[in-house]
N, C-alpha and C positions, 0 to 999 in steps of 0.2 A: 252512505259511508262518509264519516267525518274526515277533515283534512289530515289528521294524524294517521288514520288508517290508510289514506291514499299515499302519504309519505312512506309508510311502512311497506305498502304493496310494491311501490316502485323499487325500493331498496332490495326487497326480497327477489324481485325479478332479476335485478342486476346480479345479486348474489348467486342465483341459479345459473345464469349465463356464465359467470366466472367459474363456478364449480363444474359446470358441464365441460368446460375446456380441459379440466383435469380428469374427469371421470365420464367418458362417453356413455356409460351404461345408465347414468342417472336419468330418471324420467320425471316429467312434470308432476305426475301423481305422487311418486315417492317423496319428492321434495316438498310438495304441498302438505302432505300428512304430518310433517314436522311442525306445522303451524295451524292447528285445528281451528283457531279463531278466525282465520282468513282462508281456510283450505279451498273452498269452492271458487271464490273470486280469484285467489292466487293461481290456481290451476288454469283458469280461463285466460288470465293475463299472460301467463307463461306461454301457453299454446298460441295465443295471438301474436306475442312477440316473436316466437320461433317462426311463425308463418311469414311474418314480414321480413325477418332476416333471411329466410330461405328464398323468398321471392327476389329480394335484391341480389343475393349472392348467386342465384341461378340465372341472372340477367333476364328476368321474365319480360316477354314482349309487351306486357301491360305497362311496364315502367318506361318513362321517357329515356331516350338514349343520351340526353344531355342533362346537366345540372347548371341552370343559368346559361352562361356563355361558354361553358366548358363541355367538351365532347368526351364521354366516358370511353376508356380504352380497355382496361382490364383491372381485375382485383389484384391488389398486391399485399393485403394484410387485413386483419380484423382483430377487434377486442370484444369485450362483453357487450358494449352498447353501440359500437361504431364499426364501420367498414371503410377501408382506405383503398382508393382506386388510383390508377394512373389516368390522368386526364390531359386534354390538350386544348389550347386556345391560341389562335394566331401563330401557329407553328411552334409554340413553346409548350413544354410538358411540365406537369405539376403533380403533386400528390394531393388528392382531394378526399377529405374525410367526411362521410355522411353519418347522420344519426337516424337510421330508418325507424327506430322504435319510438320516435317522437309522435308519430301518428297514433300509436297505441297508448303511450304513457302520458301524453298531454302536455300541459303548459310547463310543468316542473322539469320535464326532460328538455324542453326548449330552453328553459332558464339555465339548466346545467350547461347546455351547449353555448349559450351566450356568455356564460361565465368563463368557459374555457377560451373562447375567442378573446374576451377582454384581457385575460391573464396573458395569453400568448402575445398579444399585441404590445404589452408593456415590457416584454423581454427582448433584449438585444445582446446576443453573445455569439461569437463565431462557432461555438460548439453546441448551440441550441438551434433546433430547426426553426426557420423563419416563416412567419405567416404572411401570405401575400394578399389574401382576399377572404371574404365570407359572404354568406347569403342564405336564402331559403328558396327552394324550388319545389313546387307542387306539395307544399306543406312539410317538406323534408329539409332541415338545415344542413349546411355544409361549410367546411373550412378548407381553404386552399393554401398549401404549403409548398416550399421548395421540394422538388423531387431529388432525393439523395441516391446516387448510384453507389452501391456498396453492399456489404454483407452484415448480418446481425453479429453482435459481439459473441453470440453462441458459437460461431464458426471458429473462433480463436481459443475457446476454452480448452485448457490443457496443452495448447500448442504454441505458447509464447514463452520467451525468456522472462526471467524474473524482472529484469530492467524494463522490458517492453510492457509487461503487465502493469508494473508500478507507474510507468509514464502515462499509460492510457487512463488509469484511474485517477492519477494526479490531475490530468487535463479535465476529466469529467467532474472532479471535486471542485475545481475552480469554476466550471460552468454552473454547477449546482449552487455554489456560493453566490454567484451573480444573481441567480433566481431568488435565493434567500434575501439578498440585499434589496430586492424589489418586493419583499414580503410574501413570496409564494413558496410553497413546499410541494415537491413532486409526489411523494408517498407511494410510488409504484415503480421504483428503480429495479429493473431486471434486465438480463442480457438481451431480451427481445426488444427492449425499448432503447437500445443503443445500436446505431449503425456505424460501421467502420467504412468511411468513404474510400474510394479507389486509391486516393493518395495517402491512406493510412490514418486520417484524422477522424476521431470519434465524434459523433453527433447524437445529442440526446433528443429523443422523440416522445410522443404520446403523453400529453399533459392532462389527460382526461380526469385524473384523480387529484390534480393540484388544488390547493386551497390558498387563499390570500388572507392576510390578517384583517383586511378591511372588507372582505366579502363573506356573507353568511354561508355556513355549511349547508349543503342541499340534501344531506342524507341523515336520517334519524339514526341509522346504525353507524353512520360516520366512518370511523377509522377501521372498521372491519373490512371495508371494501378493498380489493386488491387481489393479487395472485398469492395464494396461501404460502407457498414456499419462499416467497420474497417479501412477506410481511415482517414488520418488526414486532417484538413481543408486546409492546403497548397497543399496536393495532389489533393483535389477536384478542386481547382481553378487553378491547373497546375503550381504552383510556384515551385522553386527549393527546394528540401528537404535536410535535414541533419540529424544528429543523434537524434535530438529532435523529429523527426517524430516517431522514435521507442519509445521514452519516452511516447508520446501520446498513442501509441499502448499498452504499458504496463498499462497505466491508464485505457484504455478500457477493458483490460483483468481483471484487479482487480475489476472494476465496475461490470462487468457481473458475475464474480465469486462470489461476495458477495451479489449482489441483485437478481441474478437468471434471469436477463433479459438484453438484449443488450441496450446500451445507446441510440442507434438509431434504432428503430423498426418500422419505417413508412412502409406502405404497398407497396410502389413502389420505384423503383430505383431513380427516379427524386426527390421524396419527401425526400428520405434518403440523397441524395447529397445536397439538399437545407438545410436540418437540420444540416448536418455536417459543411457546409460552414458558417452557422450562429453561430455555437458554442452553440446552445440552446438545452439542454437535461434535463430530470428530475433529480433533485438532488438525490444522492444515499439514503439519509436518508428519503426522501419522499416514497421511495420504500421499504426500510428496516429500520424501525424506531429504531431498537436496534443497528444499526451500530455505533461504537464509533466515536465521533466527530473528533478526530485526524486522524482516517483512512479516513474519508470523506475529510478532508483537503488535505491529500496526493493524493487522487483520483482527486480532483478538480484542484490541481496545475499541476498534470501530464497532465490533459486534457484541460488545458487552450487553448483558441483558438489561441492566439499569441504564437509562439515558445519562444519569449523572456520572457514570464511569466511562462513557465514551468520549471521543473528541467532542468538544462543545460546539465546534463549527466545522463545516466542510473544509474551510481554509486551513484550519489546524491540521487536518489529516493530509491535505495537499502539501503543507510545509514539511510534515514528517516524511512523506514520500520523496520530497526534494532532498531531504537529508540522506535518506537511503541511497538515492541515485548519485549523490555526491560523495558516497562512502563516509558519511559522518554519523556519529551516534544518534539514534532516533530518540525521541522523547517518550514514546509509547510505554506505558506501564499497565499491561492488561491485568484484570482481576485474577487472583490466585485461586487454587483449588477449593479452599474453604468458602470463598465468596461465591464461586460457581455452584457449589453444593447448596449453600443457603439460598441462593437465587432460585435454584431448581425445585427446592422442596418447601419453601416457606409457605406456599399456598396449600401444602398438604402436611399439616403439623404432625400427624401420626408417623408418616414416613420420616420426617425430619428428626423426631425423637429417636427412632430406630437407628438412623444413620449416625446421630450424635453419640449414641451408646457404643456403636461399633468403633467410631473414631476414638472415643475415650478408652475403650478396651485396648485398641492398638497402641495408643500413646502410653499405656501402662505395661505394654508387652504381653497382654492377655488376649488369647483368641478363643472366644467362648463358643463360636459357631461352627468351627471346622475340627475334624479329627486331627490328631497329631501326625506329623510326617515321619514314618519309620526311618527313612534315610537320614533325616536331620537328627532324630533321636540317636541313631547309631553313630553319626558323626560326633555328637556331643559326648557320647560315652567314650568313643575312641580318642577323642581329643585329649583325654587325660593320660593316654599312653605315649611315652617319650618316643620320638622318631630319630632315626640316625641322620647324620649330616648329609648323606647323599640324597635321601628322600626329601629333606628340607630344601636342598638346593634345587631338586627337580620341581618341587612344588612352587618355589619362588619363581623359577623360569616360566612355569605354566601360568602363574598369575600375571607375570609381565606380558605374556602373549595374550592372555584374556583381556587385560586392560587395553593393550594396543589394538586388538581386533575390534573391541567394543567402541573405542574412540573413532576408529576408522569405519564404523557402521556395520560391521559383520557380527551381528548378535549371535547367530547360530554357532560360528566358530568360537566366539568368546565363551559361550556356555559350555562347549565341549572342553575348552582349555581349563576353565574354572572347576568343572567336575573332576577333571584329571588331577588338578592341584589338590582337591580335597581327598582324593584317594591316597596321595602321598603324605598329605598333612591335613587331617580333618580339623585341625585347630587354626587354620589360616583365616583370619578375620576378614581380610579384603575379599577373598573368594566367597565366603559366606554372605557378606553384605551384597555383593553383586548378583549372586544367585537368588537372593530374596527378591531383587528387582526383576531379573530376567525370567524367573519362574513364577513370579507373582505369589510368593509364599509369605506368610506372616513372620514377624520377628519374634523369636521365643522370649519368654520372660527372663531367662537367665543369660541373655546375650550381654556381651561386654559393652561398655560405653562406646568403644571404637566402632563396633558393628552397628550400634544404634545410630551414631552420628553419620557414618558412611551411608547407611540405608536412607536415613532422613534426607541427606544431601542429594542422593541419587533420585529419590522420589520427587523432591522439590524441583530438581532440574528437569525431570520428565514433564512436570506440570507447568513449566515456564516461570516458576517462582525463583528467579535467579538470585535475588538478594538473600532469600531464605536459604537457598542451597549453599551459597557462599558462606553464610554463618555456620551451617552444619559442618562444612568441610574445615572451617577454621577450628571448630571444636575438635574435629577428628585429628587435626594436626597438633592440637594441645595434648591429646592422648597419645599420639605417636607421630612425632615431628617429621620422621622420614617416610611416612606412608606415601607410596607412589601415587595411588589413586587420588588421595586428597590433594597432593601437590599438583598433579596434572589438572584436576578439576578446578582447583583454586585459580590457577593461571588462566584456564579457559573461561571461567565465569567472570573473572576480573576483566578480561579482554572484552567480553560481550557487554559488560556493564560500563565500558568506557574508562576503566581504571587501568590504563595501559602501563603506567610505570610500576604499579603493583603487580601486574600480570607478568612482566618480563622475567624476573628472577625465578619464579615458579615454572614458567614454560621452559626456561633454560635448563633447570634441573630435570624436568620431565624429558626434554630432548636428549639429555646426556644418558638417561637410563632407558629411553625408548628410541634409539637411533633410527629404527625402521618404521616409525609411526608417521604416516603422512599428515594426519590431522594436527599433531603437535608441531611438526615442521611448518605447516601452513599458518597456524595461529601465531607461531613465533615470528614468522616473516611479516605478517600483518602488524604485529605489535612493534617490531623493530621499526617498521616504516612510520608508524604513528609517532614513535619516540624519536624520529629524525635520525635514525641509525641506518641509513640507506645501504651501506656496504654490507652490514650484517643481515639486513633484510634480503638483499639479493642472494647472499650465501644460503640463507634458510630456505628461500623459495626455490632456488636451484636444486636443493636437496629434495624438497617436496615434489618438484617436477620429475626427478629421477625415480622417486617412489611411486608416483602416479603420473605418467606422461600424458594421460587423457584428461587432466583437469584443465578445462578452459579458463576457469577463474584464476588459477595460479599463473598461467601464461599471460593473461591480461594484466595481472598485478605486476609481474616482472616487466612487461613492456612499459607500463606506466612509470615504474620506478626508474627504468633506464632513460625514459624521456626526461624525468625530473633531474637526472644526473648527466644530461646531454650525451648519453650513449646511444646515438641514433641508430647505428647499424645493429647493435645488439638488441635494441628495442624492436626493430623491424623483424629480426629473426623470431622473437617471441610472438609478435602479432601474426606472423605467418603460421606458426604452430597452432595458435588459437583459431585462425581462419580454417586451417585444414581439419580441425576437430569439429567445427560448427556445421550442423546439418543445413543451416540457412544463413544468409548474410546477417551478421551480428552488428548492430549499430554501434555498440560500445567499442568493439574491436576495430571497426572501420574508423571511428573517431580517433582512437589512439594511433592508428596507422597514419591517418592524415596529419595528426599533430607531430608525429615523428618525421614524416616527410617534410613538414614545414621547418622543423628543427634543422634538418639537413639542407635547408634552402631549396628543396625541390618543390617549389610553390605550386606550379601548374599541376603536378601529380597530386599534391596535397589537396588542392581545391577540388579536383575531380573526385577523389575518394570521399571527401567530406560532403560533396553534393550528392553522391551516391547514397551516403548514410541518411541524409535529410530526405531523400526521395522515399526511403522506407519509414522514417520517423520524423516528420516535419516539425514536431513540437519539442524535439530534444534540445534543451538549453545547453547541455554539455557540447553537442555537435555544433549548434549555432554559434556558440562562443568560439569554438576552435576555428570555424570558418571565418568569422569576423576578424579574429586575431591574425589569421593567415593573410587575409585580404589587406588588413591594416599594415602588416609587415611587408607586404608586396606593393605598398604605396598606392593601393586602390582604396583610397580613403572614403570616397563616396559610397562604394559598394559595401565597405566595412560598416559604415554608419547605418545602412539599411538593415544589415544583419543584427547590429546592436539594438536597433529599434524593435525588431521582431522579438528579441529576448525580453525587452521591457514590456511588450504587450502580454507576454506569458507570465512574467514575474517582474513587476515594477520595482522590486526591492533588491535586484541583483547588484551587489556592491561593486563587483569587478566591471560589469558593463557600465554602470553609472560613472565609475572612475575613468574608464577609457573614453567615454563620451565627453567628460569634462576635459580630458587630455586633448581630444581633437579640437574642441571649441576654443580652447585657450591658445591653440597654435603652437603647442610645445615642440612639434617637429618641423615647424615652418622653415627654419634655416638649416635643417640637417641634410636635405637632399633636394635635387632639382625637381623631382616628381612632386614632393610636398609643396615646394614653392609654387609650382604650376597649379596644384589643386586649390590653394588659397587665392591665387590670382584669378582663376576661373570661377571660384565660388567664394566671393568676398563675404557673403553672409555666414559662411562656416566659421569665420573668426568672430565669435560672439562671446564676450567675457561674461555677460549676464547669464547666458545659458550655461557657460562653463561653471560659474559660481553655484548655480542652482543644482547642477549634477553633482558638484563636489560636496555641497552641504548634505544632499541626500545620501551620498556614499559614506560620508562621515557618520551620519546617524545610523546607517545600516551596519557599518563596521564596528562602531562604538569601541574602537581600540582593540578589537578582537583579531585583526589581521595586521600584524606588524609589518609584513612585506609591502603593504600599500602605503606605509607612512611616508617614505621618500617621494612617492608619486604625489601624494596629497600635498607635500611641502612644495614640490616643483610647481604644481598647478596653482596653489594658493599664492605663491610669490609672484605669479604673473597677473594676478587680479589687481585692480586699481587700489583696493583696500582690503586689509585682513580683518577688519572689524567684525563682519558677520561670521567669518570662520572662527575667530577667537570666542565670540559669543556662543556659537554652537558647541565648541569644546567645553566651555564653562557649563553649559546646560547638561552635557553628557556626564561631566564629572559629578553632578548632583544626583545622578541616577544610581541605583544599587547595582554595582558592577563588580567583577572579580578583581583581585589584586593586580593580576597581569594586565587587564584592560585599563585600570586606573593608571598604572605605571606607563603604559604605552601612550595614553592620552596626555599625561603630564609631560612626557618627553616631547611629543609632537608640539604641544603648546609652547614649550620652552624653545624648541628649534625655530618656531615661527618668530618668536620675539628676538632671538639672536640674529636671524636673517634680516628682520626688520631694521635692526640697528646697524646692519652692515652697510658701508658707503656704496657698495656696488650691488645692492640688493635687486635692482632692476636691470 
């Protein structure tokens, strides 16, 4: 057998072992018959491999109880080619991974194991398992790693809040980016390869399929290796993978974590592989209706079939999750329905032609493949019959109820109301359009432009194509400027797309006509807040809380706005409402509560609550900053600095943290209170203007004029430096970059303020 056949044989053995995990009924004979050119040798190799695995896993007395200096205690996990044990040496316990198949598969299996060790040794990140040792015992190689106490990520699937899920995957994305920075790709990201430590921190495991840019691939089938339902489309079709494969894997993890089900859960391996390669899977919000739209956008972009349409780095995905957690607009723009259809069928041209013809027929209002709907035909005939004013009024009221219940998520009630509306007025165009969506019926050829535009907008909205949906509703408003559905949807979509000023008037009109609609009140409250109209935001959200007192998100938002407006007691009432509704401690609620207690100068209580939140989610930047700020304001400067540094370990670009550290090191509060004076007396190195300048320049670059609130702080810090030269140079550099008009204006004002202060006789 030549070297190529040996390579192929090893790869097929590994493929069998991976597939066997998914389908226990698979036999060596059945698998080998798929490869007649190697059938006899392959079946023997598989049976030999199975016997070795069985021997090791059954703790056969023929095997030594030790591996090198390590005493084997118990099996704790296994993959296709390796088994992980708990082992002990000198009273310390470790996770020890062995490759029992090396004795069967020969030198190439050993080379694979050496490669894994080499890769793991070059990685150093707090969320990646650490390698402690490696060796070979009785011809069997092993790697020794830290023993992680905790549960697999699978234990959390479907049982975490949106924020907790987003934070976990953000943390993992940064760990994956650290590996990518070292030139290595994981290629097998799945829930079983992530452990959640007892303190809530996720740890990435199992680098058996990692590759490095400077190490040769050891598999001729290469990218096909891995667990089928967690493969990327390019792995399934055997194309070359890069770091974007891991971005896809992170999307899969987030999908499963938040929906409670795998994106690809077909009953057989072949069906799973076919589904993965097509890029077709249930949209997350179809499985979890409460999932925030921005989070769905992040998932869909990460899981785009084409690597070019995904986030191009894991860090990009982490940054978007940061934006979601900070309640900022995300950058994700997932592929739309036409892209998904093209991606799914371009490998099957005949099906693509059929689908294209169907789409074309729909766009022309022609439905060639279905019989006509008698009810709709009857409605079109009756539409020509004039209705009395009472019937038209009843129909209008029913349409309003239909729109309201649809917006609030009750599609069944919406459908009943809209059907009732058509009984009173078969000519109602809004009811017709909404029923085409709810009943999944085609749009007739003779439909009016308003019906077509409304239907197009509703369908585009369902598919997540929010920009296209907005355009369709704008056209609907051109046909009927007072159409309530188009008005409400224009406001909703403008808000989701970050066009808050445009959203406000439409949502106000919708709220006036739908005073009992929770969703409109909620969206209007969010929009008012973003537009800095806090009093109106509170009023709208209080209305939303009356319409649905069980909405945790509304109570959270109310608490946060009360905090921003120094209404500490009212804010605490809102947090208590949210806490009472939460089935488990909610980190975001606890953080807001701690911040409100700090606002009321109940600092000891605030620190206790914030530490409780960090015990649940130690990597929450939101909570770490709240605690650091509370300690800072409690004159516990040293403890505050420790928390600020933890934030920078997680996100070195956090502008508020950089600014506060610059503030501490320039001694801005040195003469403000006795505690601060004592701190600088006891810690003379804390007063470090070089450090202060470094943090200030980093904060300036990260802010780039985007945060006007920090300008006065920048000015105060800058004026304490021996020279403003570096600060002014940095401002000049920023002004040469492509920035928004607002950023440029803020930077120019800050630069001018520095110059004015510099000329002032009492500038120091």
